[in-house]
N, C-alpha and C positions, 0 to 999 in steps of 0.2 A: 507285295512280295510274299510268296508262300514259304515259310520257314519249314525245313525238314523236321521231323519228329524223331527224337531218340527212342530206342526200343526199350520200353519199361520191362518187358518180359525177359529180355536178355540181361538187363541189370539185376533183376531178381534171381535169375539162374546163376549169375556170377556170384552174388552174395551167398547163395546156398552152397556153391562149390567152395568159396573161400572159407566158410564156416566148417567145411568138412576136410580141409587140408591138414597135413601133419604139423599142427601148431596149436597153441591155445587160441581161443576165440578172440579175434580182434588184435592179436599180438603184432601184426605187421602194420598197424595204425593207418596212416594216410595212404600207404601203398594199396591197401585194400579198397579204399574209397576210389582211388584213381583207376584201379583195375576194373571195378564195377562201372565206373563212368565210361571208360573206353569200350567195354562190352556193350553198353547201351548205345554208344556212338556207332559202333560197327555192326550191331545187331547179331552178334555171335559170341560164344564163349568157347575158348579164349578169344580175345580180340586178335585181329590180324597184326602181323609184325609191322612196326613203323619203319619201313625201309626207305621210303622216299619222303624226306623232310625238306621243306623249302623255306628259306628266309627271303622275303622281299623287302628291300630297304627303300623307303619313300623319302626322297631328298627334296628339300626346298628351302628358300631363304625367307626371312621375315624383316619387316620394317623396324621391328623392335630389337634387332640383333645387338644393339649397343648395351643391352642388359647382361651380356655374356662376358666371360673372361677372355673370350677369343673373338677376333674379327670375323665378319660374315664371309670373307674370302675363303675361310677354312672349309665351308660347305662344298664348294666346287673342287677344292683340292682333295677332299676326302672321297668324292665320287671316284676320282682316279685311283685313290688308294684301294677302294672296294674292288675296282676292276682289276687291280694288280694282285688281289688276294692277300694283301698285307694288313688289312684292318683287324681290329679286335674281334669283331664277329666273324671275320673270314677265318682267322686262326682257330677260334673256338668251334666254329661250325665244322671245320675239317675234322676235328677230333670227334665230333658227334655224328659224323657222316651225313651232314646236311649241306645243301647247296645254297649259295647266296647269289641273289640277283639285285643289282642296284639300278634304280630308275630315277631319272630327273623329272620331277613333277613341276617344280617351280624354282629351280636354281637360277640365280642371277648371273648367267653367263651365256655364251652362245653355244657352247658344247660341241663345237665343230670338229674337235679332234677325238671324240669318243664314238663308239659304234652307234649306228642309227637306232638300234633297238633301245638304247639307254634313254633317248629323248623322244621315243615314239608316243609317249603318253603325256608329254609336256603340256601344261595348261597356260603358264605365264612365267615371266621372270620376276621372282620375288613376290612378296605380298605387301600390302599397305601397313603403315605404322598404326596399330590398332588403337593407340591412345588419342589419335587425332583424325583417323579416317578408317573406313572399312578395309578389311584385309583383302577382300575380293570384289570384283565388279559383279553386277547383276548377272545371274545365270552361271557364273563360273563354279560355284559350289556344286551345283548339280552336274555340270560337265565333268568336274574332277571326280565326283562320286561315281559317275558312270564309267570313267576310266578305271576306277577301283574294281567295279564289277567285272569288267573285261579282263583285268589283270588276274583276278582270282580264277576266272574261267580258264585263262591260259595255263596257269599252274596246275589246276585240277585236271584239265584235259591232258596235260603232259604226264599225269600219274601221281601228283602230290597226294600223300596220305595224311600229312600234318603240315599246317601252314603257320609261319611266324612272321608277323609284321614288324619290320625294323624301321628305323628313322634316322635321318641325318639332316640337321639344320640348326645353325647358330641362332638362338632365340626361341627354340622349341618350347622350353619349359615355361617361358613367359606366356606364350600363346595358350599352352595347355592349362595353365593356372586360370587364365581368363575364361576359357571355355568351361572348365569344371565349375568355377564359381558361378557362372551364368546359369548353367543347367541346374545346379543344386541349390542356388540361392545363398551362396556363401560369400563372405567378405574376402578381400584381397589378402589381408593379413593371415587368414587361415590357410590359404592355399599356396602362397608363394614360398619357394625354397631357395636354396643357394645354387641350383643349376650346376654349372661347370666348376663351381668352387669359388663364387664371389664372396667378398667380405660383407660385414653387416651394413656398411655404408652402401655397397652395391645392392644388397638386398632391399634396403629402404627405398632406393631409386626404383627398383623393380616393383615393389608394392605400390608406389605412387603411379607408375605406368599402368598397372593392372586396375587400380582404382579409377583412373581417368578413363580407361577403356570401358569399364563396366558402366560408369556414369554416362559416357557418350552414347553407348549402344542402348541402354535402358533394358527393361524387361522384355524378353522374347520367349515365345512358345514354340515357334517353328524351328526345328533343328537346322534347317538350311539357312535360316536367317542368322542363327548363332554362328555357323561356319562362315557365312559371308562377312559378318561384322567383326568377329573376334578370332576366327580360325585361320585356315590357310588352305591352299589347294592340296598340299600333301596330306593334311589332316582329313580333308573331305575324301580324298582317294583312299586313304586307309580305312575310313568308315565304310566305303563301298566294298572294299576288299573283305572286311569282316562280315558284312551282311551277305555277300554272295557265297562265302564259305558256308554260312548257316543255311542258305537256300539249297546248296549242293550237298549238305550233310557231311562236311569235312571238318574235323576238329581244328581248332586254332589255339596256339599258345601265345597269349599276350605277353608283351615285354614290359616296359616300364611306363613312365608317365605319359609318353606320347600315345602309345596304343591304348592306355587306359582312358585317356580323354576321348580318343576316337571311338572306343567301344561305348562310352557313355552316350555319345551322339548317335552312334549306330543303333543302339537299343531304342532311342527315341524314334528313329526312322522305322525300325523293324522290330517291334516288341516280340520277345521270345527268341531272338537271335542269340542272346547271351547263353542259352543252354548248350551252345556248341563251343564255348570259349572256356579256357582255363587260364589262370594267372600264373605265368612262369616263375616270376620272382617279385620280391618286394623292393620297390625303388626307395631311395632316400628322400624323394620329393613328396611333400605332404598332399599335393593334389591327387597323386595316384592312390593314396590310402582312401581318400574320400570317394574317388571313382569306383574303386573295387568294392568298398562297403555298399555303395548304392547298387552295384551289379550283383551283389551276393557272392563274390569270388574271394577265395582265400589263396594267397600266394603259395606256391609249392616250395620255393626256396627263399631264404633271406640271407644274402651274402654281402649286403651293404653296397651293392653295385649301383652306379649312376652313369654308366657309359652310354646307354641307349644302343642303337644299331640293331637290336635283336639279341644282343650278347647275353643278357640275363636269361631270356627264355630258352636259348640254345642249351644253357647249362641244365635245364630241367628235362631235356629230351632223354638222357639216360635214366632218369627217375621214372618216366613213363614206360620206358622199355623194361625196367625192373618190375613195375607193376604188372605188366603183361606177362612177364616170365613166371611170376608166382602162380598165375592161373594156368599157364601152359605146361609148366614143368614140375611143379611140386606134387608130391604124392598125396593120397587120400588116407585118412585115418581108417576108413573102412577096409582098406587093402592090407593093413598091418596084420601080420600073422598072430 
């Protein structure tokens, strides 16, 4: 896969303009870095307005959902909440002027009562319990990845200027902890957090599950093998979504632990794709911190969020628009009388 190249000349021109604005050098801090990053992504100074922002929620169930404070049936129920526009990300996305699309990649239900487009990219019903079996059958990780490529194309062909991968799945943080630990060679104790808010006893059970999963799967170098043994169809689809955005040269705002784990695997599949991704916010889950450090990404916001769904990344959209505005609308020192 050929990853698009961001425009270094546009980034340099943006930084020159930023230094000439009516302000002390560097006084707008991270906003200046984001403005230059967007200019490089768009190849023009100032960057284009981010008018068409799209969140795609990848939904799926996991065999390790017993690690959560909530039953796995919540995943299917939440898909209906997304469709009704009443989810956390739905409310926050509306404020940010972003659109939300929910997709069933591996929810354990028949989905007969939802629109056909919701299940059009479905790979399977749920995933295996990773402590005792592979999450996916042979070939399903690649199939899901290819669905992710197609989903990104659908959004970009529809006019998307900024993409946000969301997630919904009881057990997501357990799977992500295992994937991040496997890719980075970390221990379960280092990467396992409290997820939906489990107590210390629950966290200890979760650590044991991740330890068992890592021991069962063993060392792996192939990212698709990692997705098959420890991941999920929705994680593989998200990885494909991230890679195709980079191929098409469309910026991505990563959300929390789920998109962080997917990005780590996506970078293994398509090195260099990470140049098109920004980290929208800092999750409370430790595996996200390890993933972002490995990717060289610094979160834009730190609000203590742990909802998922794309909700944290959506909150960073106004910050990106503010970064663009300083390049587009501020005056120049040279123009002062």
